[in-house]
C-alpha positions in Angstrom: -60.5 14.0 14.8 -60.5 17.5 13.4 -63.7 18.4 14.3 -63.4 17.1 17.9 -60.0 19.2 18.9 -61.5 22.3 16.5 -64.7 22.0 18.5 -62.7 22.3 21.7 -61.1 25.5 20.1 -64.3 27.0 19.6 -65.5 26.3 23.7 -62.1 28.3 24.6 -62.6 31.2 21.4 -66.1 31.5 23.3 -64.6 31.7 26.8 -61.9 34.4 25.6 -64.4 36.3 23.0 -67.5 35.5 23.4 -68.6 38.2 21.0 -67.0 36.1 18.1 -69.9 34.0 18.6 -72.1 35.5 16.4 -69.7 35.4 13.8 -68.8 31.7 13.9 -73.0 31.2 14.0 -73.0 32.9 10.5 -70.1 30.8 9.5 -71.9 27.8 10.7 -75.0 28.3 8.7 -72.8 29.2 5.3 -70.8 26.0 5.9 -73.7 23.5 6.5 -75.8 25.1 3.5 -72.6 24.5 1.4 -72.6 20.9 2.1 -76.6 20.5 1.6 -76.5 22.4 -2.1 -73.1 21.0 -3.2 -72.3 17.7 -1.7 -74.1 14.7 -3.8 -75.8 12.7 -1.0 -78.4 15.3 0.1 -80.1 12.9 2.6 -77.3 13.1 4.6 -76.2 16.2 4.2 -79.3 17.4 5.5 -79.7 15.2 8.6 -75.9 16.7 9.3 -77.0 20.1 9.2 -80.1 19.4 11.1 -78.3 17.8 13.6 -75.1 20.3 14.0 -77.6 23.2 14.5 -79.9 20.7 17.1 -76.8 19.7 19.1 -75.4 24.0 19.2 -79.0 25.2 19.7 -78.3 25.9 23.8 -74.7 27.1 23.0 -75.8 29.5 20.7 -78.2 30.6 23.2 -76.0 30.9 26.1 -73.5 32.8 23.8 -76.1 35.2 22.4 -74.8 34.2 19.4 -78.6 34.1 17.9 -80.4 38.0 16.7 -83.8 35.9 17.6 -84.6 33.4 20.6 -86.3 30.5 18.4 -83.6 30.5 15.5 -82.7 27.0 16.1 -85.8 25.8 15.4 -86.3 28.1 12.7 -83.0 27.0 11.0 -84.1 23.2 11.9 -87.0 23.9 9.8 -85.8 25.8 6.7 -82.7 22.6 6.2 -85.8 20.0 6.7 -87.4 22.1 4.1 -84.5 22.1 1.3 -84.3 18.8 2.1 -88.0 17.8 1.1 -87.7 19.8 -1.8 -84.7 17.8 -3.0 -86.4 14.5 -1.7 -89.3 14.8 -1.2 -91.4 13.1 1.5 -93.7 9.9 1.8 -97.3 10.4 1.4 -98.1 8.8 4.7 -96.1 11.1 6.6 -99.0 13.8 6.0 -100.3 12.3 9.0 -98.3 15.1 10.8 -99.9 17.4 9.0 -102.8 16.4 10.9 -101.4 16.9 13.8 -100.4 20.2 12.8 -104.3 21.3 11.6 -105.3 20.2 15.2 -103.7 22.7 16.4 -104.7 25.5 14.7 -108.4 26.3 16.2 -106.2 27.2 19.0 -104.7 30.0 17.3 -108.1 31.3 16.2 -109.7 30.6 20.5 -106.3 32.9 21.3 -106.9 35.3 18.8 -110.6 35.5 20.2 -109.5 36.7 23.7 -106.7 38.7 23.1 -105.6 41.8 20.6 -103.8 41.2 17.6 -100.2 42.7 18.1 -96.7 42.3 19.0 -97.3 40.2 21.7 -99.8 38.1 20.4 -97.8 37.3 16.9 -94.6 36.7 19.5 -96.7 34.5 21.6 -98.4 31.8 18.8 -94.6 32.0 17.3 -93.2 30.6 20.4 -95.8 28.1 21.1 -95.9 26.6 17.4 -92.1 26.5 16.8 -92.0 23.5 18.5 -94.8 21.7 16.6 -94.1 23.3 13.5 -90.0 21.8 14.1 -91.7 18.4 15.2 -93.6 18.0 11.9 -91.0 19.3 9.6 -88.3 16.5 11.4 -91.2 13.8 11.6 -92.7 14.6 7.8 -88.6 14.0 6.3 -87.6 10.8 8.6 -90.7 9.3 8.2 -90.0 6.2 5.7 -86.7 6.6 4.9 -83.4 4.8 5.6 -79.7 5.3 6.6 -76.7 3.4 6.9 -75.5 2.5 10.5 -72.5 4.7 9.6 -74.1 7.7 8.2 -76.6 7.5 11.6 -73.7 7.6 13.4 -71.9 10.4 11.6 -75.5 12.6 12.3 -75.2 11.8 16.1 -71.2 12.8 16.1 -72.4 16.3 14.6 -74.6 16.6 17.2 -72.0 15.7 19.8 -69.3 18.6 18.4 -70.9 21.8 19.5 -71.7 20.0 23.3 -68.0 20.0 23.4 -67.6 23.6 22.7 -70.5 24.4 25.0 -69.0 22.0 27.9 -65.6 23.6 27.5 -67.1 27.0 27.9 -69.1 26.0 31.0 -66.4 24.4 32.9 -64.3 27.9 32.1 -67.4 30.0 32.8 -67.2 29.5 36.1 -64.1 27.3 37.8 -64.9 27.5 41.1 -68.2 25.5 41.8 -68.6 26.1 45.5 -68.4 29.6 45.2 -71.3 30.3 43.4 -73.5 27.8 44.7 -75.8 29.0 47.6 -78.5 26.7 47.9 -80.1 23.3 46.2 -82.5 25.1 43.5 -80.9 24.8 39.8 -78.9 27.9 38.6 -77.4 29.3 35.8 -74.5 30.2 37.7 -72.9 26.4 36.8 -74.7 26.3 33.8 -73.1 28.4 31.5 -75.2 31.7 32.9 -77.9 30.4 31.1 -81.1 28.4 31.8 -80.1 25.0 33.8 -83.0 23.2 32.5 -81.8 23.3 28.8 -78.4 22.8 29.3 -79.5 19.7 31.6 -81.6 18.8 28.9 -79.1 18.6 25.7 -76.3 17.7 27.7 -78.7 14.4 29.3 -78.9 14.0 25.5 -75.0 13.8 24.7 -74.4 11.7 28.0 -77.0 9.0 26.1 -75.4 9.5 22.9 -71.8 8.8 23.6 -72.7 5.8 26.6 -74.4 4.2 23.0 -70.9 4.9 21.5 -69.0 3.6 24.8 -71.4 0.3 23.9 -70.8 0.4 20.4 -67.2 2.0 20.2 -65.2 4.2 17.4 -63.3 2.6 15.1 -60.6 5.5 15.7 -59.2 4.5 19.5 -58.0 8.4 20.0 -61.4 9.6 19.0 -62.9 6.9 20.8 -60.9 7.6 23.8 -61.6 11.6 23.8 -65.2 10.8 23.3 -65.5 8.6 26.4 -63.5 11.6 27.9 -66.0 14.0 26.9 -68.6 11.5 27.9 -67.4 12.1 31.9 -67.4 15.6 31.5 -71.2 16.0 30.1 -72.1 13.7 32.7 -70.4 15.7 35.6 -71.7 19.4 34.1 -75.2 17.9 33.6 -75.1 16.8 37.4 -74.0 20.3 38.5 -76.5 22.2 36.9 -78.7 21.2 39.6 -81.7 20.2 37.1 -83.0 17.1 37.6 -84.9 16.5 34.8 -82.5 16.1 32.0 -80.4 13.8 34.1 -83.2 11.6 34.7 -84.1 11.1 31.2 -80.5 10.5 30.4 -80.4 7.6 32.9 -83.6 6.3 32.0 -82.5 6.6 28.0 -79.1 4.2 29.1 -81.2 1.5 30.7 -83.2 1.2 28.0 -80.6 0.9 25.5 -78.6 -1.2 27.3 -81.6 -3.4 27.9 -82.3 -3.8 24.5 -78.5 -3.8 23.1 -78.2 -6.8 25.5 -80.9 -8.9 24.5 -80.1 -8.6 20.3 -76.4 -9.4 20.8 -74.4 -12.5 20.4 -73.1 -14.2 23.8 -69.5 -13.4 23.3 -70.9 -9.7 23.0 -73.2 -9.8 26.3 -69.8 -10.6 28.2 -68.2 -7.2 27.0 -71.7 -5.2 27.5 -71.3 -6.7 31.2 -67.8 -5.4 31.7 -68.4 -2.1 30.1 -71.7 -1.2 32.2 -69.9 -2.2 35.0 -67.1 0.1 34.1 -69.7 2.7 33.8 -71.3 2.2 36.9 -67.9 2.9 38.6 -67.1 6.0 36.5 -70.7 7.2 37.6 -70.0 6.2 41.8 -66.4 8.5 41.1 -68.2 11.3 39.3 -71.0 11.6 41.8 -69.0 11.7 44.6 -66.4 14.6 43.2 -69.5 16.3 42.6 -71.1 15.8 46.4 -67.5 17.0 47.1 -67.4 20.1 45.1 -70.6 21.0 46.0 -70.1 20.9 49.8 -72.7 18.1 49.8 -75.7 20.1 48.2 -75.8 18.3 45.4 -76.9 15.3 47.4 -79.6 17.1 49.4 -81.0 18.1 45.7 -81.3 14.7 44.5 -82.9 14.0 48.0 -85.0 16.6 47.8 -83.8 18.6 50.3 -82.7 22.4 50.9 -79.4 23.6 51.7 -79.9 22.8 55.6 -80.8 19.2 55.0 -85.0 19.8 55.3 -87.0 17.7 53.1 -89.4 19.9 50.6 -92.9 19.6 50.6 -93.0 19.2 46.5 -90.5 16.8 44.5 -91.9 18.5 41.2 -90.8 22.3 42.3 -94.3 23.7 41.8 -94.6 21.8 38.4 -97.6 19.4 39.8 -99.8 22.7 40.5 -99.5 23.5 36.9 -100.4 20.6 35.9 -103.6 20.3 38.3 -104.8 24.1 36.7 -104.2 22.5 33.3 -106.1 19.5 34.1 -109.0 22.1 35.4 -108.8 24.1 32.3 -109.5 21.3 30.3 -112.7 20.5 32.4 -113.9 23.9 32.0 -112.8 24.5 28.1 -112.9 20.6 27.2 -113.3 21.1 23.3 -111.3 23.5 22.1 -109.0 24.7 25.1 -107.8 28.2 26.5 -106.3 28.8 23.1 -102.4 28.9 21.8 -100.5 30.2 24.9 -103.2 31.3 27.2 -102.3 28.7 29.9 -100.1 31.3 31.6 -102.9 33.8 31.9 -104.7 31.0 33.1 -102.4 30.0 35.8 -102.0 33.7 37.0 -105.7 34.0 37.6 -106.6 30.4 39.5 -103.1 30.2 40.9 -101.7 33.5 41.3 -98.2 32.8 39.8 -96.9 34.1 36.4 -95.1 30.7 35.3 -94.8 29.2 31.9 -95.8 25.2 31.5 -93.1 23.1 31.7 -95.4 19.9 30.7 -96.1 20.1 27.0 -98.5 17.1 27.4 -100.8 18.8 29.8 -100.3 22.2 28.2 -101.8 20.5 25.0 -105.4 19.4 27.1 -105.4 23.0 28.6 -105.3 24.8 25.4 -106.1 22.5 23.0 -108.7 20.4 24.5 -110.0 17.4 22.7 -108.3 18.1 19.5 -105.0 18.4 21.6 -105.5 14.8 23.1 -106.2 13.9 19.3 -102.8 15.3 18.3 -100.7 13.6 21.2 -102.2 10.3 20.3 -101.0 10.7 16.7 -97.7 11.5 17.5 -97.9 8.6 20.2 -99.0 6.2 17.8 -97.6 7.1 14.4 -94.0 5.8 15.1 -95.7 2.7 16.2 -97.1 2.1 13.5 -93.4 2.3 11.5 -92.2 0.0 13.9 -95.2 -2.7 13.4 -94.0 -2.2 9.5 -90.5 -4.0 10.3 -88.4 -0.4 10.5 -85.3 -0.9 12.3 -83.9 1.3 14.4 -82.1 0.5 18.1 -82.7 3.6 19.0 -86.3 3.9 18.1 -87.4 3.3 22.1 -84.9 5.6 23.8 -85.5 8.0 21.3 -89.0 8.1 21.7 -89.0 8.5 25.6 -86.4 10.9 25.2 -89.3 13.2 23.5 -92.2 12.2 25.3 -90.3 12.7 28.8 -88.4 16.0 27.8 -91.6 18.0 26.4 -93.3 16.5 30.0 -90.7 17.9 32.0 -89.1 20.8 29.9 -92.3 21.6 27.1 -90.6 22.0 23.8 -88.0 25.2 24.5 -85.7 23.5 22.2 -85.8 21.7 18.7 -83.6 18.6 20.4 -86.9 16.7 21.6 -88.7 17.6 17.8 -85.7 16.6 16.0 -84.8 13.3 17.9 -88.4 12.4 17.5 -87.9 12.3 13.7 -84.8 10.7 14.0 -86.7 7.4 16.0 -88.7 7.0 12.7 -85.7 6.5 10.5 -84.8 2.7 9.4 -81.2 2.2 10.1 -79.6 -0.5 7.6 -77.2 -2.2 9.6 -75.4 -3.8 6.4 -76.2 -7.5 7.9 -78.7 -9.7 6.4 -81.9 -10.7 8.2 -80.8 -13.9 10.8 -83.6 -16.3 11.3 -84.7 -14.8 14.3 -84.9 -11.5 12.7 -82.7 -9.7 15.5 -81.0 -6.7 14.8 -77.4 -7.3 15.2 -75.5 -4.1 15.2 -72.3 -3.6 13.1 -69.5 -1.7 15.2 
């Protein structure tokens, strides 16, 4: 309970004295390093540390706590490398090194077409920080086990900084209607930061807390507070006007509900059904409130209409044009691709627009060619191998869905999809023996 109210306080502190967040960032890193180096369960502490950094990344960016934009991903990599130093890694996880090596020829291709200067180095680091983070997360988590209680602890540490961020966002702009001028996603309702990233991480937070609504916290007060935050996360995710993170969260919720329903006992099925009905009622209430709060503009946004109610031509807000450009680039350079970070140059030449790619999947084709396809196949099939080998993880499919859909609409701008991919590879020990039908029974 202490961590919950502490992070409410951090959100309020960021509201009245944002400059203090730089100090808080260093305090967080120091505290997490202390836990990793001093506490006996290194495996758990490394995952707790990385979970917190992943949950706090957007909040730290939003409040200017970072000196470098990619600090969050770098810190995730550092903690995971420390974990591998203490706990090692499975030989079978070296498959992910192959994935990373397949991307390196793209660096050389980019080098041949661009001068080696500060811009080149920044471009390479920006585009490869995500894959590096994913490789570290996958190698560390591959083949490891975690007790369900420990796994929930990791998820809690991902939620805590989201509580702070949500408090900050609420106070950043109290009167929503005054700052909304249309149906486009806006930073005005996202704490002054990118609505795409805010909606993505809040959508993940919504899913995590929803799963804990079905599998309740043992402490009733904690459960009550967390369910209130579930409502707050949902509301603020919608109000960003960025649909991608919301849709991904909804899909994860649906998939998890189906999986949990079918692995549960008959009595638990009735409880799940009643809770799902309660969630649907809450969602209708939040949606109605959001529509009234935005003067109906949020309804137009999700109906793909502008502020005047006219239907827009492109529901993807231009993303489909970028995907088509990626496919065209792949047809021109099918083997090694354009080179790392060169897709934006191709967009400018072909479409006369200066936009970064939002789709990591199509960008892998355009910038890495056939090698990119091989790299994607490794990422898709390696987790399935772990599942076929008997790994038990009720979050497996929702987490894989989050990774895949997030990189398809928001690329790898934040560390969350990479780390969540890694968590999907964990084997969860539920603390119960196998049943005759080999169903996963979840201990509440």
